[in-house]
DRENDO-1510 file (C-alpha; in Angstrom, 1 decimal, always signed):
<recs>
REC; n; res; u; v; w
REC; 1; MET; +121.4; -19.2; -64.4 .
REC; 2; GLU; +117.8; -18.2; -63.6 .
REC; 3; GLN; +116.9; -14.5; -62.4 .
REC; 4; ASN; +116.5; -14.8; -58.6 .
REC; 5; GLU; +118.6; -17.7; -58.4 .
REC; 6; VAL; +120.3; -18.1; -54.9 .
REC; 7; LEU; +123.9; -19.0; -54.9 .
REC; 8; GLY; +125.4; -21.7; -52.9 .
REC; 9; ASN; +122.9; -23.3; -50.5 .
REC; 10; ASP; +119.4; -22.4; -52.0 .
REC; 11; PRO; +116.8; -21.7; -49.5 .
REC; 12; ARG; +114.1; -20.8; -52.1 .
REC; 13; LYS; +114.3; -24.6; -53.1 .
REC; 14; ASN; +114.1; -25.7; -49.6 .
REC; 15; ALA; +111.1; -23.4; -49.0 .
REC; 16; VAL; +109.3; -24.9; -52.0 .
REC; 17; LYS; +110.0; -28.5; -50.7 .
REC; 18; GLY; +108.7; -27.4; -47.3 .
REC; 19; LYS; +105.6; -26.1; -48.8 .
REC; 20; GLU; +104.9; -29.2; -50.8 .
REC; 21; LYS; +105.2; -31.3; -47.7 .
REC; 22; GLY; +102.2; -29.1; -46.1 .
REC; 23; LYS; +104.6; -27.0; -44.0 .
REC; 24; ASN; +105.0; -23.2; -43.8 .
REC; 25; PRO; +108.4; -22.2; -44.0 .
REC; 26; ILE; +107.6; -18.4; -44.0 .
REC; 27; GLU; +106.9; -16.5; -40.8 .
REC; 28; LYS; +103.3; -14.9; -40.5 .
REC; 29; PRO; +102.9; -11.8; -42.7 .
REC; 30; GLU; +102.3; -9.6; -39.6 .
REC; 31; ALA; +105.9; -10.1; -38.5 .
REC; 32; VAL; +107.4; -9.1; -41.9 .
REC; 33; VAL; +108.3; -5.5; -41.9 .
REC; 34; THR; +109.5; -4.4; -45.7 .
REC; 35; ALA; +109.6; -1.4; -47.6 .
REC; 36; GLN; +106.2; -2.0; -48.9 .
REC; 37; GLU; +104.9; +0.1; -46.0 .
REC; 38; GLN; +107.3; +3.1; -47.1 .
REC; 39; GLU; +106.5; +2.4; -50.9 .
REC; 40; SER; +107.2; +5.8; -52.0 .
REC; 41; GLY; +110.2; +8.1; -51.4 .
REC; 42; VAL; +112.5; +5.6; -49.6 .
REC; 43; VAL; +115.4; +7.7; -48.3 .
REC; 44; VAL; +118.7; +5.6; -47.6 .
REC; 45; ASP; +120.6; +7.3; -44.9 .
REC; 46; PRO; +124.5; +7.0; -45.5 .
REC; 47; THR; +125.2; +7.3; -42.0 .
REC; 48; LYS; +123.0; +4.2; -41.0 .
REC; 49; THR; +123.8; +0.5; -41.2 .
REC; 50; TYR; +120.9; -1.5; -42.5 .
REC; 51; VAL; +120.5; -5.0; -41.0 .
REC; 52; PHE; +118.5; -7.5; -43.0 .
REC; 53; GLU; +117.7; -11.0; -41.3 .
REC; 54; SER; +116.7; -14.3; -43.0 .
REC; 55; LEU; +113.1; -15.7; -42.8 .
REC; 56; GLY; +111.9; -19.4; -42.9 .
REC; 57; ASP; +114.4; -22.0; -44.3 .
REC; 58; ALA; +116.8; -19.3; -45.3 .
REC; 59; SER; +117.4; -18.5; -41.7 .
REC; 60; ARG; +118.7; -22.1; -41.1 .
REC; 61; SER; +121.5; -21.7; -43.7 .
REC; 62; LYS; +124.9; -20.4; -42.4 .
REC; 63; TYR; +125.8; -18.9; -45.8 .
REC; 64; TRP; +123.4; -18.1; -48.6 .
REC; 65; GLY; +123.4; -15.4; -51.3 .
REC; 66; LEU; +121.2; -13.5; -53.9 .
REC; 67; SER; +122.4; -12.9; -57.3 .
REC; 68; ASN; +122.6; -9.1; -58.2 .
REC; 69; VAL; +119.8; -9.6; -60.9 .
REC; 70; CYS; +116.1; -10.3; -60.4 .
REC; 71; GLU; +112.7; -9.3; -61.7 .
REC; 72; VAL; +110.0; -7.7; -59.6 .
REC; 73; PHE; +106.7; -5.8; -59.9 .
REC; 74; ASP; +107.4; -2.1; -59.7 .
REC; 75; PRO; +104.2; -0.3; -58.4 .
REC; 76; ALA; +105.5; +3.0; -59.6 .
REC; 77; VAL; +105.1; +2.0; -63.3 .
REC; 78; GLY; +102.5; -0.9; -62.8 .
REC; 79; ARG; +104.6; -3.6; -64.5 .
REC; 80; ARG; +107.3; -6.2; -63.9 .
REC; 81; ARG; +110.5; -4.8; -64.2 .
REC; 82; LYS; +114.5; -6.1; -64.0 .
REC; 83; MET; +116.6; -4.9; -61.2 .
REC; 84; ARG; +120.4; -5.1; -61.2 .
REC; 85; TYR; +122.5; -4.3; -58.3 .
REC; 86; VAL; +125.9; -2.5; -59.2 .
REC; 87; PRO; +127.3; -0.4; -56.7 .
REC; 88; HIS; +128.6; +2.5; -58.9 .
REC; 89; PHE; +125.4; +2.8; -60.8 .
REC; 90; ASP; +122.9; +5.5; -60.1 .
REC; 91; SER; +119.8; +3.2; -60.4 .
REC; 92; ILE; +118.8; -0.3; -59.4 .
REC; 93; TRP; +116.6; -0.6; -62.6 .
REC; 94; LEU; +118.1; -2.3; -65.5 .
REC; 95; ASP; +116.3; -0.1; -68.0 .
REC; 96; GLU; +117.9; +3.0; -66.5 .
REC; 97; GLN; +121.5; +1.6; -66.4 .
REC; 98; PRO; +124.2; +2.1; -69.1 .
REC; 99; ALA; +123.2; -0.2; -71.9 .
REC; 100; ASP; +126.8; -0.9; -73.0 .
REC; 101; GLU; +128.2; -2.1; -69.6 .
REC; 102; HIS; +128.0; -6.0; -69.1 .
REC; 103; VAL; +127.7; -7.1; -65.6 .
REC; 104; SER; +127.2; -10.9; -64.8 .
REC; 105; GLN; +124.7; -12.1; -62.2 .
REC; 106; THR; +127.7; -13.0; -59.7 .
REC; 107; ASP; +129.8; -10.0; -60.1 .
REC; 108; TYR; +128.0; -8.3; -57.1 .
REC; 109; SER; +126.1; -11.0; -55.5 .
REC; 110; ILE; +124.9; -10.4; -51.8 .
REC; 111; THR; +125.8; -12.9; -49.2 .
REC; 112; PHE; +124.1; -13.7; -45.6 .
REC; 113; PHE; +126.0; -15.0; -43.0 .
REC; 114; SER; +124.2; -16.8; -40.0 .
REC; 115; GLY; +120.8; -15.1; -41.2 .
REC; 116; LYS; +122.1; -11.6; -41.2 .
REC; 117; LYS; +123.4; -9.2; -43.8 .
REC; 118; GLN; +124.6; -5.7; -42.8 .
REC; 119; VAL; +124.6; -3.0; -45.5 .
REC; 120; SER; +125.9; +0.5; -45.1 .
REC; 121; GLY; +123.8; +3.2; -46.1 .
REC; 122; ILE; +126.8; +4.5; -48.2 .
REC; 123; ASP; +126.1; +1.5; -50.6 .
REC; 124; LYS; +122.7; +3.0; -51.5 .
REC; 125; MET; +122.1; +0.7; -54.5 .
REC; 126; ALA; +122.6; -2.3; -52.2 .
REC; 127; VAL; +119.9; -1.0; -49.7 .
REC; 128; LEU; +117.5; -0.3; -52.3 .
REC; 129; TYR; +118.0; -3.4; -54.2 .
REC; 130; MET; +117.3; -5.5; -51.1 .
REC; 131; LEU; +114.4; -3.4; -50.1 .
REC; 132; ASN; +112.7; -3.7; -53.5 .
REC; 133; HIS; +113.6; -7.5; -53.9 .
REC; 134; ASP; +112.0; -8.5; -50.4 .
REC; 135; ARG; +109.1; -6.4; -50.4 .
REC; 136; ILE; +107.6; -6.8; -53.9 .
REC; 137; GLU; +108.3; -10.4; -54.7 .
REC; 138; GLY; +106.8; -11.6; -51.5 .
REC; 139; ARG; +104.0; -9.2; -50.7 .
REC; 140; LEU; +102.8; -7.1; -53.7 .
REC; 141; ASN; +101.7; -8.7; -57.0 .
REC; 142; PRO; +104.0; -11.6; -56.1 .
REC; 143; ILE; +106.0; -13.2; -58.9 .
REC; 144; SER; +106.0; -16.4; -56.9 .
REC; 145; THR; +104.3; -17.8; -53.9 .
REC; 146; ARG; +107.3; -18.4; -52.0 .
REC; 147; GLY; +107.1; -15.3; -50.0 .
REC; 148; PRO; +109.9; -13.0; -48.5 .
REC; 149; LEU; +113.4; -14.5; -48.0 .
REC; 150; PHE; +114.4; -11.8; -45.7 .
REC; 151; ARG; +113.1; -8.6; -44.0 .
REC; 152; LEU; +114.7; -5.5; -42.9 .
REC; 153; SER; +115.5; -5.8; -39.3 .
REC; 154; ASN; +113.3; -3.2; -37.4 .
REC; 155; PRO; +112.6; -4.3; -33.7 .
REC; 156; ASP; +110.5; -1.3; -33.0 .
REC; 157; ALA; +108.3; -1.7; -36.0 .
REC; 158; ILE; +107.9; -5.4; -35.4 .
REC; 159; ALA; +107.0; -4.8; -31.8 .
REC; 160; LYS; +104.3; -2.2; -32.7 .
REC; 161; LYS; +102.7; -4.7; -35.2 .
REC; 162; LYS; +102.7; -7.5; -32.5 .
REC; 163; ILE; +101.2; -5.0; -30.1 .
REC; 164; GLU; +98.4; -4.0; -32.6 .
REC; 165; ARG; +97.8; -7.6; -33.3 .
REC; 166; SER; +97.3; -8.3; -29.6 .
REC; 167; GLU; +95.0; -5.3; -29.2 .
REC; 168; LYS; +92.9; -6.5; -32.2 .
REC; 169; GLU; +92.7; -10.2; -30.7 .
REC; 170; SER; +91.5; -8.6; -27.5 .
REC; 171; ASP; +88.9; -6.3; -29.1 .
REC; 172; ALA; +87.6; -9.3; -31.1 .
REC; 173; LEU; +87.5; -11.8; -28.2 .
REC; 174; LEU; +85.6; -9.1; -26.0 .
REC; 175; LYS; +83.2; -8.4; -29.0 .
REC; 176; ALA; +82.5; -12.2; -29.5 .
REC; 177; LEU; +81.9; -12.6; -25.7 .
REC; 178; GLU; +79.2; -10.0; -25.7 .
REC; 179; LEU; +77.2; -12.2; -27.8 .
REC; 180; LYS; +76.7; -14.5; -24.8 .
REC; 181; ASP; +73.6; -12.7; -23.5 .
REC; 182; ASN; +72.3; -11.8; -27.2 .
REC; 183; THR; +70.8; -14.7; -28.8 .
REC; 184; GLU; +69.7; -12.8; -31.9 .
REC; 185; GLU; +73.2; -11.3; -32.6 .
REC; 186; LEU; +74.7; -14.7; -32.0 .
REC; 187; ASN; +72.6; -16.4; -34.4 .
REC; 188; MET; +73.3; -13.6; -37.0 .
REC; 189; ILE; +77.0; -13.8; -36.6 .
REC; 190; SER; +77.2; -17.7; -36.4 .
REC; 191; PHE; +75.0; -17.9; -39.5 .
REC; 192; VAL; +77.1; -15.4; -41.5 .
REC; 193; LEU; +80.2; -17.2; -40.5 .
REC; 194; PHE; +79.3; -20.7; -40.6 .
REC; 195; GLY; +76.0; -20.8; -42.9 .
REC; 196; GLN; +74.0; -22.2; -40.1 .
REC; 197; THR; +72.8; -21.5; -36.5 .
REC; 198; PHE; +73.5; -24.0; -33.8 .
REC; 199; ASP; +71.0; -25.8; -31.4 .
REC; 200; SER; +73.2; -24.9; -28.6 .
REC; 201; GLU; +74.0; -21.3; -27.8 .
REC; 202; SER; +77.2; -22.4; -25.9 .
REC; 203; VAL; +78.3; -24.4; -29.1 .
REC; 204; ALA; +77.7; -21.3; -31.3 .
REC; 205; LEU; +79.5; -18.9; -29.0 .
REC; 206; GLN; +82.6; -21.2; -28.8 .
REC; 207; GLN; +82.7; -21.5; -32.5 .
REC; 208; VAL; +82.4; -17.8; -32.9 .
REC; 209; VAL; +85.2; -17.2; -30.3 .
REC; 210; ASP; +87.6; -19.5; -31.9 .
REC; 211; TRP; +87.0; -17.7; -35.3 .
REC; 212; ALA; +87.5; -14.5; -33.7 .
REC; 213; LYS; +90.8; -15.4; -32.2 .
REC; 214; LYS; +92.1; -16.8; -35.4 .
REC; 215; SER; +91.0; -13.9; -37.6 .
REC; 216; PRO; +90.5; -10.9; -35.3 .
REC; 217; SER; +90.5; -8.1; -38.1 .
REC; 218; ALA; +88.1; -10.1; -40.2 .
REC; 219; PHE; +85.8; -10.7; -37.3 .
REC; 220; LEU; +85.7; -6.9; -36.4 .
REC; 221; ASP; +85.2; -6.1; -39.9 .
REC; 222; LEU; +82.4; -8.4; -40.2 .
REC; 223; CYS; +80.6; -7.2; -37.0 .
REC; 224; ASP; +80.8; -3.7; -38.3 .
REC; 225; ASP; +79.7; -4.5; -41.9 .
REC; 226; PRO; +75.9; -3.6; -42.6 .
REC; 227; ARG; +75.9; -6.5; -45.1 .
REC; 228; THR; +76.3; -8.9; -42.2 .
REC; 229; ARG; +72.8; -7.9; -40.7 .
REC; 230; ARG; +71.2; -7.5; -44.0 .
REC; 231; LYS; +72.3; -11.1; -45.1 .
REC; 232; TYR; +70.8; -12.4; -42.1 .
REC; 233; LEU; +67.6; -10.5; -42.4 .
REC; 234; ILE; +67.2; -11.9; -45.9 .
REC; 235; ARG; +68.0; -15.6; -44.9 .
REC; 236; GLN; +65.2; -15.3; -42.2 .
REC; 237; GLY; +62.8; -14.1; -45.0 .
REC; 238; LEU; +63.8; -17.2; -47.0 .
REC; 239; ASP; +63.6; -19.7; -44.1 .
REC; 240; LYS; +60.1; -18.4; -43.1 .
REC; 241; GLY; +58.7; -18.4; -46.6 .
REC; 242; ILE; +58.2; -14.6; -46.5 .
REC; 243; ILE; +60.2; -14.4; -49.7 .
REC; 244; LYS; +61.2; -17.4; -52.1 .
REC; 245; GLU; +62.9; -18.2; -55.3 .
REC; 246; LYS; +60.7; -19.5; -58.1 .
REC; 247; PHE; +61.4; -19.6; -61.9 .
REC; 248; SER; +64.7; -17.5; -61.4 .
REC; 249; MET; +62.6; -14.8; -59.7 .
REC; 250; LEU; +62.6; -13.8; -56.1 .
REC; 251; LYS; +59.0; -13.5; -55.1 .
REC; 252; TRP; +56.9; -12.6; -52.1 .
REC; 253; GLY; +55.8; -15.8; -50.4 .
REC; 254; LEU; +52.0; -15.4; -50.2 .
REC; 255; SER; +51.1; -13.1; -53.1 .
REC; 256; GLU; +54.0; -14.5; -55.4 .
REC; 257; SER; +54.5; -11.2; -56.8 .
REC; 258; ASP; +57.8; -10.5; -58.5 .
REC; 259; ILE; +60.5; -8.7; -56.5 .
REC; 260; VAL; +63.6; -9.0; -58.6 .
REC; 261; GLN; +65.0; -11.3; -61.4 .
REC; 262; LEU; +67.8; -13.7; -60.1 .
REC; 263; PRO; +70.8; -14.0; -62.3 .
REC; 264; PRO; +71.9; -17.6; -63.1 .
REC; 265; ASN; +74.9; -19.2; -61.5 .
REC; 266; LYS; +75.0; -16.7; -58.6 .
REC; 267; ASP; +74.4; -17.4; -54.9 .
REC; 268; ILE; +70.9; -15.9; -54.1 .
REC; 269; LEU; +71.7; -14.6; -50.7 .
REC; 270; THR; +74.8; -12.8; -52.0 .
REC; 271; PHE; +72.9; -11.3; -54.9 .
REC; 272; VAL; +69.9; -10.2; -52.9 .
REC; 273; THR; +72.2; -8.6; -50.2 .
REC; 274; ASP; +73.9; -6.6; -52.9 .
REC; 275; TRP; +70.7; -5.6; -54.7 .
REC; 276; SER; +69.0; -4.6; -51.4 .
REC; 277; PHE; +71.5; -1.7; -51.1 .
REC; 278; SER; +70.8; -0.4; -54.6 .
REC; 279; ASP; +68.2; +2.3; -55.4 .
REC; 280; GLU; +66.1; -0.2; -56.9 .
REC; 281; GLY; +66.0; -2.4; -53.9 .
REC; 282; LYS; +66.1; +0.1; -50.9 .
REC; 283; ASP; +62.2; -0.5; -50.0 .
REC; 284; PHE; +62.6; -4.1; -50.0 .
REC; 285; THR; +64.4; -4.4; -46.7 .
REC; 286; GLU; +61.8; -2.2; -44.8 .
REC; 287; VAL; +58.9; -4.3; -46.3 .
REC; 288; LEU; +60.8; -7.6; -45.3 .
REC; 289; LYS; +61.4; -6.2; -41.8 .
REC; 290; ARG; +57.7; -5.4; -41.4 .
REC; 291; GLN; +56.7; -9.0; -42.6 .
REC; 292; LEU; +59.2; -10.5; -40.1 .
REC; 293; ALA; +57.9; -8.5; -37.2 .
REC; 294; ARG; +54.3; -9.8; -37.7 .
</recs>
């Protein structure tokens, strides 16, 4: 029996099949609350009942179970490590358990019923096993691409995440719509996002708004990133012939004097943008601005 094998109805296999058909059986990462967010010093409360709920295809199975042995990435030691759930042991880590005690993968299996599994905090090893199993295989240095099978049920944390997502969506949409009356900024953002400027400002704005809705955090980061403005500035210099690429060199257009050696097999715009922030390239941007302003 393989490690991580699900007993009975196998939701992992179903999840893989769903993925092969182009479907996404796993909920969006924003909705998955796991112990990754409390990675160090997880304290199990013996007076509390921990409720775990299935995700994706696993949630459609009335009964399904986990074996009590699996392998995950342990960030505390920086490597993959085997876990084994045995209620009377003092650790979930196989290398910290008694070497002479044999326990099969089915001796202490964990079974979900109708998408739920309640675990008493008294069974500390079960809680830690499930937190580590879910959080690391699906979210951090994944052993597979199948994603989490379940999450720790935490309605308050999930609600806060959704509110945070909504706030970011609102901020991103507002920032995108502010470009309506700023042609230069709109051209800059649309170029950095899509590698082009659009003939119609309305089309450009709609494209930017749609992108901001889909990836609000990335959009806000892009707008605040000084590389965005710098990249557009360099693109303008190339388009207007103020600077040009010739014989693996970046040169000034009129004098053809050398600016910087261009490395092979690297995007010129990305390289020059990075270089312009270095000590060697710090004066280049100011000269380019003056040339563009003429």
